[in-house]
N, C-alpha and C positions, 0 to 999 in steps of 0.2 A: 914788193919784197925779194930779195935773193934767197937763196938757201940758205947758205950763208948764215945771212940774219936770222932768219927762220932761226932752224934753230937753235942762233945762240940767244933769243929769242927763249924758245923753247927749254932753255937753259936752265935762261936767270929766273922764272916764273919756278920751273921743279925746284931748283933748291932754296924756294922762296914763301915755296909752300910746305917746306919739311919744319917738318915741326923734330926733328931730328933721329926720333927711330920709322916716323914713317909720312910719308908724303904726303895730305891731305890733297885730288883732285880742283878742289872748290872750298875752301875756311869760310869762305864770306856765306857760300850760297848753302849748301848743310853741313850740318858740325862728324858725319855721317863719314867713314873709312867703307868701305863692296870690296871684292874680292877683285871685281874687275878692272877699281879702279885703280892697287896692286900691282897687278898686268900691263895695261895703260904704263902705268908713270916709269915702271920696269922696262919697259919700252925705249922712252920715251929718256933714260935715264945708262944706256945698256952702249949707246956711240961718247959720254961724258963722261961721269961718274960706273964700267964696268961692275966693282966693288959696291956700292950704292942699290944698285941696281936690283943683285943680288939679295937684299934686306928685306925691301921693297916684298921679294916676295919667300922667307925669311917669315914664318911661322911658329918662331921657337917664344916668343915676349910669351903668345896668348894662350902658352902650352905653360909659358912657366906661371902669367899673372889670370891666367879661370881654373887651368887645367882644361882648358881644348884641345886635341887631339884629333887631326886630318883622318876623314877618312879613304880618303886619296890620297896616293904618291904620287909628288911632280909626275914623275913619268907618265902617271894611270891619269891622274887626269887634263895630259894632258894630249893623253894618247886617245880620251874622248873627245879635248877643244875639236882635235885631227875630224877622227870621224863623226863629227856631225857638219861639218863643212865640209865633207869628203861626198856626204848623203846630201844636203844641198845645193849643189855646181851638179850631180844627178838630177836632183830635182827631183828626189823622195818626197812623200808626205811629212813636213820636217814635225807638225803635232804628232802623227806620231814616232820617232828619233827621240827627239824629244820627252815623251810618257816613258817611251823605254826604258830610256838616259836616266830617268828621276825613278821610275821603278828601281833599272840598277842598284842604281844609288844606295837605294830608301830599303830593300832586300840587304843589301853590309850588315846588315845592324841586326836583322830579321824582324821591322817594325813595318815589314812589309800592309801599305794600305787598297789592301788587292786592287780596284778598279783605279783607280789612279790616271 
């Protein structure tokens, strides 16, 4: 399959899986929408529909409907992802890196669980 036909097929699948508000990664396999699903969908949509890609990462609907608020803004979240990948590339202890990031995230709300 050529690069162009693969990209066209991926765009078709993303459009087919759209609910209008979000794109479900595999709606027939599981009904959930996880943040990493939204991130991968946004990456895929960025080349064919940039405004739709941004909507995949927009938490406004969760804020309106559920009263949910993100603990980290997008810049901080992306910085944490970059930090994780840099540590992995250096060969750092990824368990320690992950636990440190979890503790930082939990401490943000003053709800640290100590020895996480």
